[in-house]
C-alpha positions as CSV (number, residue, x, y, z in Angstrom):
1,X,7.4,-3.0,13.2
2,X,9.8,-3.9,10.4
3,X,11.3,-1.4,7.9
4,X,8.8,-2.4,5.2
5,X,5.6,-4.2,4.3
6,X,5.6,-6.5,1.3
7,X,2.8,-8.6,-0.1
8,X,2.0,-10.3,-3.3
9,X,-1.1,-9.9,-5.5
10,X,-2.0,-12.1,-8.4
11,X,0.5,-10.6,-10.8
12,X,2.8,-8.3,-8.8
13,X,4.4,-7.4,-5.4
14,X,3.6,-4.3,-3.5
15,X,6.3,-2.9,-1.1
16,X,5.7,-0.1,1.4
17,X,9.0,1.3,2.8
18,X,8.3,2.7,6.2
19,X,11.5,4.7,6.2
20,X,10.2,6.8,3.3
21,X,6.6,7.0,4.6
22,X,5.6,10.4,5.8
23,X,2.2,9.5,7.3
24,X,0.2,11.1,8.8
25,X,1.5,14.2,7.1
26,X,0.3,12.8,3.7
27,X,-3.2,12.2,5.2
28,X,-2.8,8.5,4.5
29,X,-3.0,8.9,0.7
30,X,-2.3,5.3,0.0
31,X,-5.1,4.1,2.3
32,X,-7.5,6.6,1.0
33,X,-6.7,5.6,-2.6
34,X,-7.2,1.9,-1.7
35,X,-10.6,2.7,-0.3
36,X,-11.7,4.8,-3.3
37,X,-10.2,2.6,-6.1
38,X,-9.1,-0.6,-4.5
39,X,-10.7,-3.2,-2.3
40,X,-9.8,-2.0,1.3
41,X,-6.7,-4.1,1.6
42,X,-4.8,-1.5,3.6
43,X,-5.7,0.1,7.0
44,X,-3.9,2.4,9.5
45,X,-2.1,1.1,12.6
46,X,0.2,3.2,14.7
47,X,0.2,5.9,11.9
48,X,1.4,3.6,9.2
49,X,-0.4,1.6,6.5
50,X,-0.6,-2.1,7.1
51,X,-2.6,-5.0,5.6
52,X,-6.2,-5.1,6.8
53,X,-6.5,-8.7,5.7
54,X,-4.3,-11.8,5.9
55,X,-1.5,-11.8,3.2
56,X,-3.2,-14.7,1.4
57,X,-6.5,-12.8,1.2
58,X,-4.6,-9.7,-0.1
59,X,-3.4,-11.6,-3.1
60,X,-7.0,-12.5,-3.9
61,X,-8.7,-9.2,-3.0
62,X,-6.3,-6.6,-4.4
63,X,-7.6,-5.5,-7.8
64,X,-4.1,-4.2,-8.7
65,X,-5.3,-0.7,-9.5
66,X,-2.0,0.8,-8.6
67,X,-3.7,3.8,-7.0
68,X,-1.8,3.4,-3.7
69,X,1.6,3.9,-5.4
70,X,0.4,6.8,-7.5
71,X,-1.2,8.6,-4.6
72,X,1.8,8.0,-2.4
73,X,4.0,9.6,-5.1
74,X,1.7,12.6,-5.5
75,X,0.9,13.3,-1.8
76,X,3.4,11.2,0.2
77,X,7.1,10.4,0.3
78,X,7.2,7.9,-2.6
79,X,7.2,5.0,-0.1
80,X,5.3,2.5,-2.3
81,X,6.8,0.5,-5.1
82,X,4.9,-2.0,-7.2
83,X,7.1,-4.6,-8.9
84,X,5.5,-6.1,-11.9
85,X,7.5,-8.9,-13.5
86,X,7.6,-8.9,-17.2
């Protein structure tokens, strides 16, 4: 597994830094947030969040709710950064 997961959505890029990820201590806050507010783009594999869909589908499916980053900052290690170009 590489040091990070990066995928593009329609208007931004989501990066999960595995070196900062404290899963499962955070109880997978990002995946739970994605299931509650998002579109089930993330899943858990080997105790880390990964894409549940192909990268091309993630750009179409993600509703860009930002909940994964917010919940990771609240309950996790701040491993998710969302880059929104202005």
